[in-house]
N, C-alpha and C positions, 0 to 999 in steps of 0.2 A: 257299194263300199260298205265294209264291215266296221263295226265299232271296235276300237282297240283301247284297252285299259291304258291310261297314261302311265309312263314309266316313273317309278318312285325315285326320288332323289337319293343320293348316297347318304345325305344327312338324315332324311326321314327313315331310311332302312336302319341306320345305326341307332337312332332313337328308339325305334320299335324293338330292335334287338336288346337294347339296354333295359327296356321295360319288361322283356320276357323273363319271368321268374322273379322279378323284383317286387317287393311288397310295399316299399316306400319310395317317395321321391328321391330321398338322399341315396338310397341304394342304386336306383337307376342312374342318378347323376354320377355316382362314383364309377359305375361300369362305363358310362358314356365318356367320362374324362379319361379313363384308361384307354379306350378306343381312340380318342383324339390324340393322345400322346404316342400311340403306336402306329397310327396310319396317317401318313403325310397328306395323301389325297383327301381323306376325310377332313383333316384339320383345315386344309385350304378351302374346301367346299363350305365348311361351317363358318369360317371367318370371312368369306366373300360377302356374306349378308351384311356385315357391319362396316366394311371398308369405306363405303360412301359416307356414312355418318361420321366415321373417324376423320376422313379427309375434310369434310365440311367444318367440323369443330376445330380441327387443327389450323385451318387457314382463315377462320372468321376474323373479322376486324376487331372483335372484342378481345383485347390482350389481357394477359394475367395482371398487368399493372393497373389497368382501369378497373378490373374487378376488385383488386386489393384496395385501391383508392376508395371505391364505393363502400366497401366493407368498413374501412376506417371511419368514413364520414357517418355511416349508419350507426356505428358503435358510439360515436360522440353524442349523437342525438338521443340514442336510447338511454345513455347514462344521465341525460339531463331531465328525464321524466321524473316528476315529483309525484309520488303516490300519496293518496289520502290515508289517514289512519285506518288500519284494517284491510286496506286494498293490497292485493298482491299483483305482481307483474305477471301478465299473461301474454301469450303469443299475439293476441289482438292489439295490445298496447304497443308491443314492439313493432308489429307490422304497420300500425298506423304511423308511427314515427319513421320507420324505414321507408314507407311509401312516400312520405313527404320529401325525404332526402332524394329519393329516386326521381320524383317528379320535378325537382328543381333543375335537373339536367337531363330530362327525359329524351330530348332529341339525340343526345350522344349515348346515353346509357341503355336505352330500350332498343334491343336488337330484333330485327325481323326474323322469325323462325325460318330455318333452312337457307335463307339468303345470306345471313351473317352481316347485314348492313344495318347501320343505325337508322332509327325512325327519321331523324332529321335529314338524312341523305337519300331517303326513299323517293322514288318517282311514283306517278300514278300507276304505271304498269307493275312496279314492284308491289304496291298495295293490292292491286287486283289479284296478282298471283298469290299473295299471302291470304287474302280473304277467301279465295277459292280453295286453297289448301286447307285452311282452318274449317271451312264448311264441310269438306270431305271428311276430315277427322271427326267432326261433330257427328256426322251421319254414322260413321263407323263406330264411334263410342256408344251411340244410341242403340245400334243393333247389338253390339256386344253386351250392353246392359240388359237388353231384352233376353238375349240368349242365356246369360249367367243367371238372371232372375228366374227364368223358367226351370233351370237345373236346381237352383236353390229351393224353389217351392216344393220340390219332391224329396228334398234331403231331410232325413231324420237326424237327430243328435247322434254323435259318436260313430258316424259312418263316413267312409270316403266315397267319392263319386263312383268309382268303378265297382263298388259293392252294391250300389243302388241302381245305376243305369247300365244298360248294355251299350257297346260302341255303336251299334246300329241305331239305337234310339237317339244317341247324342248326335250322330252324323245327320240323321233325318231332321232333328230339331235345328241344328246348325244351318242346314241347307234351307229349311223353311224360313228361318230368321233372317239369313243373309239375302235371300231372294225377295223378301217383303219390302 
């Protein structure tokens, strides 16, 4: 059996084509957007990646009205904060008060990621699923942090990544980091 190079996706080929000759992210993005507008198959392939997320968000139990109610309650509490002379309002002050409002009805307002159900309605199986998912995300974020940090360590001021690194070096680093 011989090794065959995996076929590149239509989206990947279009992104690579958009970057060909582009000097900036904006220039590549404009080329890619033009391709998306002109090629229906490419547009469908590109949007396929986000359809599941859109569906989950659209059908989640957290409705617009409950989010609006929470926002109104949080704004009431935030306005009640009395600052001492010389003290200015900071995000941490607002967050502290917002968190207390959020905690008052946490069973209803705190939604489990990806499942779209409130904490109060979650079963043990739901929580096991969320914990496993969050643990997977944590490992991925940790590897991404290691990967980007390695790239950053080699970066001088006023340069972009493609001027400092070769694609082969970045691919090798990525493979090593993700396999670790």
